[in-house]
C-alpha positions as CSV (number, residue, x, y, z in Angstrom):
1,M,122.0,90.7,86.2
2,K,121.7,89.7,89.8
3,K,122.1,86.1,91.1
4,I,121.0,85.6,94.7
5,I,121.4,82.9,97.2
6,E,119.4,83.0,100.5
7,F,119.8,81.2,103.9
8,F,117.2,81.3,106.6
9,C,116.6,79.4,109.8
10,Y,113.2,78.7,111.3
11,E,112.3,79.6,114.9
12,D,113.6,76.5,116.5
13,D,116.8,76.2,114.3
14,K,120.3,76.7,115.5
15,P,122.3,79.6,114.0
16,V,124.3,78.6,110.9
17,E,127.7,80.2,110.0
18,I,128.2,81.0,106.3
19,Q,131.8,81.7,105.2
20,I,132.0,83.6,102.0
21,E,135.2,83.2,99.8
22,P,137.6,84.4,98.8
23,D,137.6,86.8,101.9
24,A,136.8,84.0,104.4
25,I,134.3,86.5,106.1
26,I,131.8,84.7,108.4
27,F,128.1,85.6,108.5
28,T,125.6,84.1,110.7
29,A,122.0,83.0,109.8
30,S,120.1,83.2,112.9
31,P,116.6,82.1,114.0
32,N,113.8,83.9,112.4
33,S,116.0,85.9,110.1
34,N,117.4,85.6,106.5
35,L,120.6,86.3,104.9
36,K,120.9,87.0,101.3
37,F,124.1,87.2,99.1
38,F,123.7,89.2,95.9
39,A,126.0,88.7,93.1
40,V,125.5,92.1,90.9
41,N,127.2,93.3,87.8
42,C,128.1,89.7,87.1
43,Q,128.4,87.7,83.7
44,D,125.8,85.0,82.6
45,D,128.4,82.3,83.8
46,F,128.3,83.4,87.4
47,E,127.5,80.6,89.8
48,W,127.4,79.8,93.6
49,F,129.0,76.8,94.8
50,I,128.3,75.6,98.3
51,R,130.5,73.3,100.7
52,I,128.6,72.1,103.8
53,D,130.8,71.1,106.8
54,H,128.6,68.7,108.7
55,A,131.1,68.4,111.5
56,S,131.0,72.2,112.4
57,K,127.6,72.6,111.1
58,A,128.8,75.5,108.7
59,V,128.5,76.4,105.1
60,Q,131.3,77.8,102.8
61,L,129.9,79.9,99.9
62,L,132.2,80.2,96.9
63,P,131.2,82.7,94.1
64,E,132.7,81.7,90.7
65,S,132.8,83.4,87.2
66,K,135.2,83.9,84.6
67,G,134.3,87.7,84.4
68,S,134.2,90.3,87.2
69,F,131.3,90.5,89.8
70,Q,130.4,92.2,93.0
71,I,128.8,90.8,96.0
72,E,126.5,92.4,98.5
73,V,125.1,90.9,101.7
74,Y,121.7,91.6,103.3
75,Q,120.3,90.6,106.6
76,D,116.4,90.9,106.9
77,G,116.5,93.6,104.2
78,Q,119.2,95.6,105.5
79,Q,122.5,95.8,103.5
80,L,125.5,94.9,105.7
81,D,128.8,96.5,105.9
82,Y,130.5,94.1,103.3
83,S,131.1,94.2,99.6
84,Y,133.3,92.3,97.3
85,G,134.5,93.3,93.8
């Protein structure tokens, strides 16, 4: 099972920083691009939680499950050099 969360910015939007936990790695969603976080090999209880920091205009992404899972990150369809799990 896969569970996906996607971030995108329109042409005139400012970039948004997305910090994924527990690694505290920061990815940037830039104008005219999309950033997808795939939870793969996860259990049915897997959920994404999001914390928005309005002061710094950043997002904290918190994956949660009682079971194991893996995270893959894609920007504009290309897998980035990051994996968790």
